[in-house]
C-alpha positions as CSV (number, residue, x, y, z in Angstrom):
1,M,8.0,4.8,8.4
2,T,5.5,7.5,6.4
3,G,5.8,10.6,5.3
4,R,2.3,12.6,4.2
5,F,1.4,15.6,2.2
6,N,-1.8,17.2,2.8
7,D,-3.0,20.2,1.1
8,V,-6.7,20.6,2.2
9,P,-7.4,23.6,0.3
10,R,-6.8,22.3,-3.2
11,G,-7.9,18.3,-1.9
12,V,-4.6,16.8,-3.0
13,S,-3.0,14.7,-0.1
14,A,-0.1,12.0,-0.7
15,D,1.8,9.3,1.4
16,L,4.5,7.6,1.0
17,R,5.2,4.4,3.5
18,F,8.2,2.4,4.4
19,R,7.6,-1.7,5.4
20,Q,9.8,-3.4,7.3
21,V,9.4,-7.1,8.2
22,A,12.3,-9.0,10.0
23,S,12.6,-13.1,9.0
24,F,10.7,-15.2,11.2
25,P,10.3,-19.1,11.6
26,V,6.2,-20.5,11.4
27,Y,5.3,-23.6,13.2
28,S,1.8,-24.5,11.9
29,F,0.4,-27.5,9.3
30,I,3.5,-26.0,7.6
31,N,6.5,-24.7,8.8
32,G,9.2,-22.9,7.7
33,T,10.5,-19.5,7.4
34,I,9.2,-16.0,6.3
35,E,12.2,-14.3,4.9
36,R,12.8,-10.4,6.1
37,Y,11.3,-8.1,3.2
38,Q,11.0,-4.3,2.7
39,L,8.3,-2.6,1.2
40,L,7.7,0.9,-0.4
41,D,4.1,1.9,-0.8
42,A,2.5,5.4,-2.0
43,G,-0.7,6.7,-2.3
44,F,-2.3,9.6,-3.4
45,S,-5.6,11.2,-3.6
46,Y,-7.4,14.1,-5.1
47,R,-11.2,15.4,-4.4
48,P,-11.7,17.9,-7.5
49,P,-14.3,20.5,-6.9
50,I,-16.9,19.2,-9.5
51,L,-17.6,16.2,-7.3
52,R,-18.2,18.2,-4.9
53,G,-16.9,15.8,-2.1
54,G,-15.9,13.4,-4.1
55,L,-12.9,11.3,-4.5
56,W,-10.2,9.9,-6.6
57,A,-7.3,7.7,-4.9
58,L,-4.8,5.6,-6.6
59,N,-2.9,3.5,-4.2
60,A,0.6,1.3,-4.6
61,T,1.6,-1.6,-2.5
62,N,5.2,-2.9,-3.2
63,L,5.8,0.1,-5.5
64,L,9.3,-1.2,-6.0
65,N,8.1,-4.8,-7.2
66,K,10.1,-6.5,-4.8
67,K,9.0,-10.2,-5.1
68,H,8.4,-11.6,-1.4
69,T,6.4,-14.5,0.9
70,E,4.6,-13.1,3.3
71,F,2.9,-16.8,4.0
72,V,4.4,-20.2,4.8
73,G,3.4,-21.9,1.0
74,G,2.2,-19.1,-0.6
75,G,2.9,-17.4,-3.4
76,E,5.2,-14.3,-4.1
77,I,3.7,-11.3,-4.1
78,G,4.4,-8.6,-6.5
79,R,3.4,-4.7,-6.9
80,L,-0.4,-4.2,-6.9
81,V,-1.8,-1.1,-7.6
82,M,-5.4,0.0,-7.2
83,T,-7.9,2.9,-8.0
84,R,-11.1,4.0,-6.2
85,M,-13.9,6.6,-7.0
86,Q,-15.6,7.6,-4.0
87,L,-18.9,9.4,-5.0
88,S,-21.2,10.9,-1.6
89,F,-24.8,11.8,-2.1
């Protein structure tokens, strides 16, 4: 489920995403079960007029820092926050 906001004249956009994965068994070299998890992701971007089409973005996956495992034998994953600056010439 996703909610989005986009204000093109001001160069601002934002989104909020909810992800849910049901528990499932894994049959491979390492067998096991991935437990159910639910995550909230968010993103924000801004196109400052001074950058003439440039973009600054901030994205967060697993915003609430819910520790979970996505691969059998893998470590726990928490929050990840990334920023990006994009310039076009």
